[in-house]
N, C-alpha and C positions, 0 to 999 in steps of 0.2 A: 511221884506220882511225874514220868515224863508227859510234858506237853505237845497236843496235837499241832501236827505243820497247817500252815494258811491255807485255807480253801482256796485261795485265789491264788496263790503263790503254785500249789499244784495244780490246779486248772490251767494256769498260763504255760507254765512249763509244758504238759503233756500238748497245750495246744501248738505250742512251739515245735514239737518233735512229731505231731501230724501234722504241721503246716509242711516239714522237711520231708517227712516219707511220700506226702503227694506230690511233692516235687519232682523227687526222684523218680518216682511213677509214672508223672507226667512227660519228663526228661526221655526216660524209655520208649514211649508211645510216639513220641515225636522227636524227628531227625534233622528240620531244618536250624538256620541261622537263628531265626525269633524265638525256638525253644532256646536255644543255649540262653539267650539272653535274658526272657523269663524265669529258668530253671536260675540264675544268678541273681534276680529281685527277690523270687520265693525264698531262694537261701536264705538273705540278707534277712529279709521278715520272720523268717522261723526262729533264727540264730537273737534277731532284738528280742522276739516274743518269750523266747526260751532266757533271755539275759534278766528282762522283766519279771520273769515269774520267779528268778534264782533270787533275784534283788529283796521281793515280797517276802519271800521266804526266809532270809536272813535278817531283814527288821522285824519280821514276826518274831525270830524266835530270839532277837535281842530284848524286846520289849517283853515277851512271857520269861525271860531267865528269870533264876531268883535272884535277889540283892548280894552282892559280893560283902563278906565281913572284914 
């Protein structure tokens, strides 16, 4: 029976994707110099959240893996 992925990991990964999506939409809406700086900051934050979600998923899968023989 396959194990279910960690809900926290999935939530963090989806939140990171949502942050990046909102950042792209905001970049398209505003075109001044500050928008570019904010877009870079939002992109970095989104990437960090996605990486955190992947780390949580990997740790949960290792914890729930069947023991090796």
